[in-house]
ROBADO-636531 format. One record per residue: x, y, z of N, C-alpha, C, O in turn; residue in three letters; residue number from 0. Coordinates in nm, 4 decimals. Layout:
N
    neast   nnorth      nup   caeast  canorth     caup    ceast   cnorth      cup    oeast   onorth      oup code pos
        X        Y        Z        X        Y        Z        X        Y        Z        X        Y        Z  ALA NUM
...
***
This chain:
110
    neast   nnorth      nup   caeast  canorth     caup    ceast   cnorth      cup    oeast   onorth      oup code pos
   0.0844  -0.1179   0.0000   0.0000   0.0000   0.0000   0.0888   0.1241   0.0000   0.1942   0.1256   0.0636  MET   0
   0.0464   0.2270  -0.0708   0.1202   0.3520  -0.0799   0.0558   0.4560   0.0093  -0.0569   0.4989  -0.0158  HIS   1
   0.1264   0.4963   0.1128   0.0760   0.5954   0.2072   0.1088   0.7359   0.1571   0.2176   0.7608   0.1053  SER   2
   0.0124   0.8279   0.1733   0.0272   0.9635   0.1225  -0.0133   1.0622   0.2307  -0.1142   1.0430   0.2985  VAL   3
   0.0652   1.1677   0.2468   0.0292   1.2787   0.3338   0.0470   1.4068   0.2541   0.1548   1.4333   0.2010  GLN   4
  -0.0593   1.4862   0.2459  -0.0583   1.6085   0.1670  -0.1205   1.7230   0.2458  -0.2047   1.7019   0.3331  LEU   5
  -0.0779   1.8430   0.2136  -0.1412   1.9634   0.2659  -0.1655   2.0564   0.1481  -0.0760   2.0785   0.0665  THR   6
  -0.2860   2.1108   0.1392  -0.3174   2.2012   0.0300  -0.4498   2.2713   0.0525  -0.5170   2.2497   0.1533  GLY   7
  -0.4859   2.3549  -0.0421  -0.6116   2.4309  -0.0355  -0.7123   2.3755  -0.1356  -0.6766   2.3330  -0.2454  ARG   8
  -0.8400   2.3770  -0.0945  -0.9460   2.3308  -0.1826  -0.9620   2.4265  -0.3000  -0.9642   2.5483  -0.2821  LEU   9
  -0.9731   2.3709  -0.4194  -0.9888   2.4531  -0.5393  -1.1350   2.4821  -0.5702  -1.1659   2.5684  -0.6524  THR  10
  -1.2244   2.4100  -0.5043  -1.3688   2.4292  -0.5240  -1.4407   2.3732  -0.4020  -1.3793   2.3075  -0.3180  ARG  11
  -1.5688   2.3987  -0.3925  -1.6483   2.3443  -0.2829  -1.6540   2.1918  -0.2940  -1.6510   2.1375  -0.4045  ASP  12
  -1.6621   2.1225  -0.1798  -1.6703   1.9759  -0.1819  -1.7976   1.9276  -0.2509  -1.8982   1.9984  -0.2560  PRO  13
  -1.7907   1.8061  -0.3033  -1.9054   1.7425  -0.3675  -1.9401   1.6178  -0.2870  -1.8576   1.5273  -0.2751  GLU  14
  -2.0612   1.6118  -0.2317  -2.1062   1.4957  -0.1555  -2.1957   1.4117  -0.2450  -2.2944   1.4610  -0.2996  LEU  15
  -2.1604   1.2839  -0.2598  -2.2352   1.1928  -0.3455  -2.2869   1.0777  -0.2590  -2.2119   1.0192  -0.1808  VAL  16
  -2.4152   1.0460  -0.2738  -2.4747   0.9328  -0.2026  -2.4659   0.8090  -0.2904  -2.5152   0.8077  -0.4032  GLN  17
  -2.4030   0.7054  -0.2376  -2.3911   0.5774  -0.3067  -2.4779   0.4748  -0.2346  -2.5277   0.5016  -0.1252  LEU  18
  -2.4963   0.3581  -0.2947  -2.5727   0.2520  -0.2294  -2.5060   0.2087  -0.0994  -2.5739   0.1689  -0.0048  GLU  19
  -2.3737   0.2163  -0.0947  -2.2982   0.1706   0.0223  -2.2739   0.2811   0.1244  -2.2165   0.2547   0.2301  THR  20
  -2.3155   0.4030   0.0962  -2.2941   0.5162   0.1866  -2.2623   0.6416   0.1079  -2.2952   0.6518  -0.0103  GLY  21
  -2.1984   0.7366   0.1733  -2.1685   0.8635   0.1072  -2.0183   0.8805   0.0886  -1.9378   0.8246   0.1630  SER  22
  -1.9831   0.9588  -0.0124  -1.8436   0.9924  -0.0388  -1.8351   1.1421  -0.0666  -1.9173   1.1979  -0.1393  VAL  23
  -1.7351   1.2055  -0.0082  -1.7095   1.3470  -0.0328  -1.5864   1.3567  -0.1215  -1.4822   1.2986  -0.0913  CYS  24
  -1.5991   1.4300  -0.2301  -1.4873   1.4472  -0.3230  -1.4411   1.5925  -0.3190  -1.5203   1.6857  -0.3325  ARG  25
  -1.3110   1.6086  -0.3001  -1.2520   1.7421  -0.3006  -1.1320   1.7418  -0.3934  -1.0784   1.6362  -0.4271  ILE  26
  -1.0903   1.8605  -0.4344  -0.9718   1.8762  -0.5191  -0.8793   1.9740  -0.4491  -0.9195   2.0848  -0.4133  ARG  27
  -0.7534   1.9313  -0.4297  -0.6546   2.0130  -0.3612  -0.5551   2.0728  -0.4583  -0.5159   2.0092  -0.5561  LEU  28
  -0.5148   2.1954  -0.4307  -0.4009   2.2581  -0.4977  -0.2820   2.2408  -0.4042  -0.2858   2.2843  -0.2891  ALA  29
  -0.1770   2.1774  -0.4539  -0.0575   2.1485  -0.3752   0.0588   2.2243  -0.4361   0.0894   2.2086  -0.5543  ILE  30
   0.1237   2.3069  -0.3545   0.2421   2.3786  -0.4031   0.3591   2.2824  -0.4106   0.3833   2.2051  -0.3178  GLU  31
   0.4316   2.2875  -0.5219   0.5472   2.2012  -0.5413   0.6658   2.2598  -0.4648   0.6974   2.3777  -0.4805  ASN  32
   0.7293   2.1809  -0.3847   0.8364   2.2285  -0.2963   0.9521   2.2886  -0.3754   1.0134   2.2222  -0.4590  MET  33
   0.9808   2.4167  -0.3472   1.0951   2.4827  -0.4079   1.0757   2.5280  -0.5507   1.1675   2.5850  -0.6096  GLY  34
   0.9612   2.5049  -0.6073   0.9357   2.5449  -0.7464   0.8128   2.6338  -0.7511   0.7337   2.6375  -0.6569  ARG  35
   0.7980   2.7042  -0.8601   0.6796   2.7885  -0.8792   0.5737   2.7122  -0.9573   0.5210   2.7621  -1.0567  ASN  36
   0.5429   2.5910  -0.9120   0.4441   2.5067  -0.9778   0.3385   2.4644  -0.8770   0.3655   2.4551  -0.7573  GLU  37
   0.2187   2.4388  -0.9262   0.1114   2.3890  -0.8424   0.0587   2.2609  -0.9039   0.0339   2.2545  -1.0243  THR  38
   0.0416   2.1583  -0.8204  -0.0182   2.0328  -0.8641  -0.1584   2.0217  -0.8082  -0.1927   2.0878  -0.7101  GLY  39
  -0.2389   1.9382  -0.8709  -0.3778   1.9218  -0.8281  -0.4045   1.7744  -0.8013  -0.3665   1.6881  -0.8805  TYR  40
  -0.4701   1.7462  -0.6896  -0.4953   1.6090  -0.6483  -0.6413   1.5940  -0.6087  -0.6943   1.6748  -0.5324  VAL  41
  -0.7067   1.4895  -0.6612  -0.8442   1.4577  -0.6218  -0.8400   1.3682  -0.4990  -0.7619   1.2732  -0.4929  ASP  42
  -0.9249   1.3992  -0.4007  -0.9282   1.3260  -0.2741  -1.0719   1.2828  -0.2467  -1.1659   1.3591  -0.2687  VAL  43
  -1.0879   1.1593  -0.1983  -1.2188   1.1076  -0.1582  -1.2129   1.0647  -0.0128  -1.1166   1.0016   0.0306  SER  44
  -1.3169   1.0995   0.0621  -1.3300   1.0541   0.2003  -1.4743   1.0077   0.2193  -1.5664   1.0651   0.1612  THR  45
  -1.4937   0.9046   0.3000  -1.6218   0.8349   0.3060  -1.6914   0.8488   0.4407  -1.6301   0.8863   0.5406  PHE  46
  -1.8210   0.8178   0.4413  -1.8994   0.8079   0.5637  -1.9203   0.9397   0.6352  -1.9326   1.0450   0.5727  GLY  47
  -1.9242   0.9321   0.7686  -1.9498   1.0501   0.8520  -1.8428   1.1568   0.8329  -1.8735   1.2760   0.8325  LYS  48
  -1.7168   1.1148   0.8169  -1.6086   1.2116   0.7947  -1.6309   1.2873   0.6641  -1.6071   1.4079   0.6576  ALA  49
  -1.6756   1.2186   0.5617  -1.7043   1.2833   0.4348  -1.8211   1.3786   0.4439  -1.8191   1.4862   0.3840  GLY  50
  -1.9234   1.3395   0.5189  -2.0395   1.4263   0.5382  -2.0000   1.5530   0.6136  -2.0472   1.6619   0.5808  GLU  51
  -1.9139   1.5397   0.7143  -1.8668   1.6565   0.7894  -1.7842   1.7479   0.6998  -1.7976   1.8701   0.7060  ALA  52
  -1.6990   1.6888   0.6167  -1.6173   1.7689   0.5248  -1.7055   1.8468   0.4286  -1.6804   1.9646   0.4032  ALA  53
  -1.8078   1.7830   0.3750  -1.8981   1.8504   0.2812  -1.9762   1.9625   0.3488  -2.0062   2.0644   0.2867  ALA  54
  -2.0089   1.9431   0.4757  -2.0876   2.0418   0.5492  -2.0043   2.1636   0.5891  -2.0550   2.2758   0.5874  ARG  55
  -1.8769   2.1431   0.6249  -1.7947   2.2501   0.6811  -1.7049   2.3170   0.5767  -1.6941   2.4395   0.5741  VAL  56
  -1.6416   2.2387   0.4924  -1.5399   2.2925   0.4015  -1.5996   2.3685   0.2841  -1.7142   2.3464   0.2449  LEU  57
  -1.5199   2.4577   0.2297  -1.5552   2.5298   0.1077  -1.4249   2.5679   0.0370  -1.3157   2.5485   0.0905  SER  58
  -1.4384   2.6210  -0.0811  -1.3224   2.6606  -0.1602  -1.2293   2.7499  -0.0771  -1.2741   2.8426  -0.0096  LYS  59
  -1.0991   2.7199  -0.0835  -1.0000   2.8007  -0.0151  -0.9528   2.7465   0.1182  -0.8499   2.7909   0.1689  GLY  60
  -1.0260   2.6503   0.1775  -0.9842   2.5928   0.3052  -0.8488   2.5250   0.2905  -0.8206   2.4625   0.1883  TRP  61
  -0.7648   2.5376   0.3931  -0.6388   2.4642   0.4017  -0.6675   2.3346   0.4766  -0.7214   2.3373   0.5872  LEU  62
  -0.6315   2.2206   0.4162  -0.6568   2.0902   0.4777  -0.5328   2.0023   0.4671  -0.4468   2.0231   0.3816  VAL  63
  -0.5260   1.9045   0.5555  -0.4236   1.8007   0.5484  -0.4945   1.6694   0.5179  -0.6034   1.6435   0.5694  ALA  64
  -0.4333   1.5873   0.4350  -0.4907   1.4591   0.3961  -0.3907   1.3487   0.4286  -0.2716   1.3604   0.3997  VAL  65
  -0.4407   1.2426   0.4886  -0.3603   1.1245   0.5192  -0.4351   1.0055   0.4614  -0.5467   0.9758   0.5042  ASP  66
  -0.3748   0.9365   0.3639  -0.4480   0.8273   0.3014  -0.3604   0.7397   0.2153  -0.2406   0.7246   0.2394  GLY  67
  -0.4234   0.6817   0.1134  -0.3540   0.5915   0.0221  -0.3838   0.6315  -0.1219  -0.4858   0.6938  -0.1511  ARG  68
  -0.2927   0.5945  -0.2108  -0.3135   0.6205  -0.3530  -0.4252   0.5325  -0.4060  -0.4416   0.4184  -0.3627  LEU  69
  -0.5017   0.5860  -0.4997  -0.6136   0.5140  -0.5610  -0.6022   0.5298  -0.7126  -0.6136   0.6407  -0.7648  ASP  70
  -0.5799   0.4185  -0.7830  -0.5677   0.4205  -0.9286  -0.7001   0.3745  -0.9886  -0.7504   0.2673  -0.9549  TYR  71
  -0.7567   0.4567  -1.0785  -0.8850   0.4240  -1.1411  -0.8699   0.4206  -1.2923  -0.7926   0.4972  -1.3499  ARG  72
  -0.9452   0.3302  -1.3566  -0.9512   0.3218  -1.5029  -1.0979   0.3190  -1.5448  -1.1819   0.2621  -1.4751  GLN  73
  -1.1282   0.3811  -1.6593  -1.2628   0.3777  -1.7128  -1.2575   0.4052  -1.8624  -1.1543   0.4458  -1.9159  TRP  74
  -1.3700   0.3826  -1.9285  -1.3838   0.4127  -2.0706  -1.4695   0.5377  -2.0818  -1.5820   0.5412  -2.0319  VAL  75
  -1.4168   0.6394  -2.1468  -1.4873   0.7669  -2.1622  -1.6007   0.7531  -2.2633  -1.6107   0.6533  -2.3346  ALA  76
  -1.6859   0.8556  -2.2680  -1.7992   0.8560  -2.3606  -1.7544   0.8425  -2.5057  -1.8271   0.7870  -2.5881  ASP  77
  -1.6344   0.8932  -2.5378  -1.5849   0.8845  -2.6751  -1.5161   0.7510  -2.7042  -1.4618   0.7319  -2.8130  ASP  78
  -1.5179   0.6577  -2.6066  -1.4603   0.5252  -2.6247  -1.3137   0.5144  -2.5868  -1.2566   0.4055  -2.5911  GLY  79
  -1.2518   0.6260  -2.5496  -1.1096   0.6238  -2.5133  -1.0910   0.5713  -2.3704  -1.1725   0.5972  -2.2818  ALA  80
  -0.9838   0.4983  -2.3508  -0.9494   0.4522  -2.2160  -0.8894   0.5669  -2.1375  -0.8028   0.6386  -2.1876  ASN  81
  -0.9349   0.5843  -2.0151  -0.8860   0.6908  -1.9283  -0.8383   0.6299  -1.7971  -0.8803   0.5207  -1.7589  ARG  82
  -0.7501   0.7022  -1.7290  -0.7049   0.6608  -1.5963  -0.6703   0.7849  -1.5148  -0.6421   0.8912  -1.5701  SER  83
  -0.6730   0.7697  -1.3829  -0.6405   0.8802  -1.2936  -0.5897   0.8235  -1.1619  -0.6284   0.7144  -1.1200  ALA  84
  -0.5028   0.8994  -1.0983  -0.4549   0.8651  -0.9655  -0.5066   0.9704  -0.8693  -0.4929   1.0902  -0.8939  ILE  85
  -0.5654   0.9256  -0.7609  -0.6160   1.0152  -0.6579  -0.5759   0.9627  -0.5220  -0.4911   0.8741  -0.5114  GLY  86
  -0.6370   1.0172  -0.4176  -0.6098   0.9755  -0.2809  -0.7422   0.9454  -0.2119  -0.8388   1.0205  -0.2248  VAL  87
  -0.7453   0.8346  -0.1388  -0.8583   0.8011  -0.0523  -0.8067   0.8085   0.0897  -0.7087   0.7423   0.1239  VAL  88
  -0.8722   0.8894   0.1736  -0.8206   0.9000   0.3098  -0.8990   0.9938   0.3973  -1.0136   1.0286   0.3686  GLY  89
  -0.8348   1.0337   0.5044  -0.8930   1.1226   0.6047  -0.8519   1.2666   0.5774  -0.7393   1.2935   0.5357  ASN  90
  -0.9445   1.3583   0.6014  -0.9197   1.5001   0.5792  -0.9253   1.5719   0.7135  -1.0223   1.5591   0.7882  VAL  91
  -0.8202   1.6471   0.7431  -0.8153   1.7268   0.8657  -0.8302   1.8738   0.8277  -0.7571   1.9234   0.7420  GLU  92
  -0.9238   1.9433   0.8905  -0.9498   2.0840   0.8614  -0.8455   2.1677   0.9335  -0.8368   2.1617   1.0561  PHE  93
  -0.7660   2.2457   0.8610  -0.6600   2.3241   0.9224  -0.6960   2.4710   0.9387  -0.6878   2.5242   1.0495  LEU  94
  -0.7357   2.5378   0.8306  -0.7635   2.6813   0.8384  -0.8641   2.7211   0.7314  -0.8530   2.6827   0.6150  ALA  95
  -0.9628   2.7995   0.7745  -1.0632   2.8511   0.6818  -1.0032   2.9644   0.5999  -0.9074   3.0283   0.6433  ALA  96
  -1.0586   2.9897   0.4824  -1.0174   3.1088   0.4088  -1.0470   3.2325   0.4932  -1.1346   3.2273   0.5795  PRO  97
  -0.9788   3.3399   0.4714  -0.9954   3.4604   0.5550  -1.1394   3.5081   0.5611  -1.1876   3.5428   0.6689  ARG  98
  -1.2086   3.5108   0.4499  -1.3469   3.5583   0.4476  -1.4367   3.4669   0.5307  -1.5235   3.5154   0.6032  ALA  99
  -1.4172   3.3363   0.5211  -1.4990   3.2412   0.5977  -1.4674   3.2515   0.7460  -1.5581   3.2424   0.8287  ALA 100
  -1.3413   3.2702   0.7814  -1.3032   3.2827   0.9225  -1.3674   3.4059   0.9849  -1.4110   3.4014   1.1000  ALA 101
  -1.3737   3.5154   0.9108  -1.4355   3.6377   0.9619  -1.5851   3.6162   0.9821  -1.6412   3.6663   1.0796  ALA 102
  -1.6509   3.5433   0.8930  -1.7932   3.5150   0.9048  -1.8200   3.4296   1.0284  -1.9164   3.4539   1.1010  THR 103
  -1.7343   3.3289   1.0526  -1.7507   3.2427   1.1709  -1.7336   3.3247   1.2981  -1.8105   3.3079   1.3927  VAL 104
  -1.6340   3.4132   1.3021  -1.6121   3.4973   1.4202  -1.7302   3.5895   1.4462  -1.7694   3.6091   1.5612  GLU 105
  -1.7881   3.6472   1.3392  -1.9021   3.7365   1.3554  -2.0239   3.6600   1.4071  -2.0999   3.7116   1.4891  GLN 106
  -2.0421   3.5372   1.3593  -2.1568   3.4559   1.4017  -2.1429   3.4158   1.5482  -2.2426   3.4034   1.6193  ALA 107
  -2.0192   3.3958   1.5930  -1.9955   3.3569   1.7321  -2.0152   3.4721   1.8294  -2.0429   3.4495   1.9472  ALA 108
  -2.0011   3.5957   1.7815  -2.0101   3.7132   1.8711  -2.1521   3.7452   1.9084  -2.1765   3.8404   1.9826  ALA 109
***
């Protein structure tokens, strides 16, 4: 098994999908490449109650840490071409809200 630990910001709001076996939350992270002026993008899936919490709390711009495993997927696209992708399945830890969201939370608490 390939263990992965990443830290990055969400590029869009989470997507919660209900499956027959439960729910899955899908997020996309922007990861800064160490020492370079490049950004990589990684798709992350988290399941069950943790996924539901992520979908409820997170939004675009949140800083999160992910601890999980690599997930290799293959499928046939609508045009008949074979496609593949590597993502991460794991746990998501909420680190920091975007500045605008943090200010909204503070105002609501006051």
